[in-house]
C-alpha positions in Angstrom: 0.8 10.9 10.9 2.6 7.8 9.7 2.9 6.7 6.1 0.4 3.9 6.5 -2.2 6.2 8.2 -1.8 8.7 5.4 -2.3 6.0 2.8 -5.4 4.7 4.5 -6.8 8.3 4.8 -6.2 8.8 1.1 -7.9 5.5 0.2 -10.8 6.4 2.4 -11.2 9.8 0.7 -11.0 8.2 -2.8 -13.5 5.4 -1.9 -16.0 7.8 -0.4 -15.7 10.2 -3.4 -16.4 7.3 -5.7 -19.3 6.1 -3.6 -17.8 2.8 -2.6 -19.3 1.5 0.5 -18.4 -2.1 1.4 -20.4 -2.3 4.6 -23.8 -1.1 3.5 -25.2 -4.5 2.6 -23.0 -6.6 4.7 -25.2 -6.3 7.7 -27.5 -9.0 6.2 -24.7 -11.6 6.2 -24.5 -14.1 9.0 -21.8 -16.6 9.7 -23.1 -20.1 10.6 -21.9 -22.2 13.4 -18.4 -23.3 12.9 -15.3 -24.3 14.9 -12.7 -22.6 12.8 -11.8 -19.1 14.0 -8.8 -18.3 11.9 -8.1 -15.7 9.2 -10.5 -17.3 6.6 -13.4 -16.4 8.9 -12.5 -12.7 9.2 -15.6 -10.6 8.6 -13.8 -8.2 6.3 -13.1 -11.0 3.8 -16.7 -12.4 4.0 -18.1 -8.9 3.5 -16.0 -8.5 0.3 -17.3 -11.8 -1.0 -20.9 -10.9 -0.1 -20.8 -7.6 -1.9 -19.0 -8.8 -4.9 -21.3 -11.8 -5.3 -24.3 -9.5 -5.2 -22.7 -7.4 -8.0 -21.9 -10.6 -10.0 -25.4 -12.0 -10.0 -26.9 -8.6 -11.0 -24.5 -8.0 -13.9 -23.7 -11.4 -15.4 -26.5 -12.5 -17.7 -28.2 -15.8 -16.9 -27.3 -16.0 -13.2 -30.2 -16.2 -10.8 -30.7 -13.0 -8.7 -29.8 -14.5 -5.3 -27.7 -13.3 -2.4 -25.6 -15.1 0.2 -27.5 -15.4 3.5 -25.0 -17.4 5.5 -21.4 -18.7 5.4 -20.9 -22.2 6.9 -18.1 -24.6 7.5 -15.4 -22.0 6.9 -12.0 -23.6 6.8 -8.4 -22.9 5.7 -7.2 -25.1 2.9 -3.6 -23.9 2.7 -1.3 -21.0 3.2 1.5 -20.0 0.9 3.8 -17.5 2.5 5.9 -15.0 0.6 9.2 -16.1 -0.9 11.8 -14.8 -3.3 10.0 -16.6 -6.2 6.5 -15.3 -5.1 6.5 -12.2 -2.9 2.7 -12.3 -2.3 1.4 -14.3 0.6 -1.8 -16.3 -0.3 -4.4 -17.9 1.9 -6.7 -20.5 0.3 -10.0 -21.0 2.0 -13.2 -23.0 1.6 -16.8 -22.7 2.9 -20.4 -23.6 2.2 -22.9 -20.8 1.4 -26.6 -20.7 1.9 -28.3 -18.6 -0.8 -31.5 -16.7 -0.6 -33.3 -19.2 -2.8 -32.5 -22.0 -0.3 -29.7 -23.5 -2.3 -26.6 -24.6 -0.5 -23.3 -24.4 -2.5 -19.6 -24.9 -2.1 -17.4 -21.9 -2.3 -13.7 -21.5 -2.5 -11.7 -18.3 -2.0 -8.3 -16.8 -2.0 -6.9 -13.9 0.0 -3.8 -12.2 -1.5 -2.2 -10.1 1.2 -1.1 -6.6 0.3 -2.8 -6.7 -3.1 -5.8 -4.4 -2.5 -6.6 -1.1 -4.2 -3.3 0.8 -4.7 -1.5 -1.9 -2.8 -3.4 -1.1 0.4 -5.4 -3.9 2.0 -6.0 -7.4 0.6 -7.5 -8.8 -2.6 -10.1 -11.5 -2.2 -11.0 -13.8 -5.2 -13.9 -16.3 -4.8 -15.9 -18.8 -6.8 -19.3 -20.2 -5.8 -20.0 -23.6 -7.4 -22.3 -23.1 -10.4 -21.8 -19.3 -10.6 -18.6 -19.2 -12.7 -20.6 -18.8 -16.0 -17.6 -17.4 -18.0 -15.1 -20.0 -16.6 -12.9 -17.3 -15.0 -11.6 -19.9 -12.5 -11.7 -22.8 -15.0 -14.4 -25.4 -14.9 -16.1 -26.0 -11.5 -13.8 -23.3 -9.7 -10.8 -25.5 -10.2 -8.2 -22.7 -10.0 -9.3 -21.8 -6.4 -10.0 -25.4 -5.3 -6.5 -26.7 -6.0 
């Protein structure tokens, strides 16, 4: 068994022991018609956004209890490869989301490669327009838009 396979097996054991299940609710998510077929449209990234958005609207006071029904117009905004100054490759993406209340909103997200749990996998940060109540990404999701 290789080092990577062992690491993935350990992460799988830890996540199942903690009750983490990233695919349980993701079956309800659909991806709308779009031409872009690059890394921003990977289902694993969209599933992370879907699950974390559901968590956010349930646990942040004052947000409506909605969920993402569909991702549309997914596009890559820019890619910043790793360098000596910044060793973490980043992919900036954008999309439009259709919410369960019928609202259609802009969304921006960032994929940081190799920055997942315990350094395995990727980290996804996202911001849906109007849902950054605590200004984590500065006003109107500016940090992820630029």
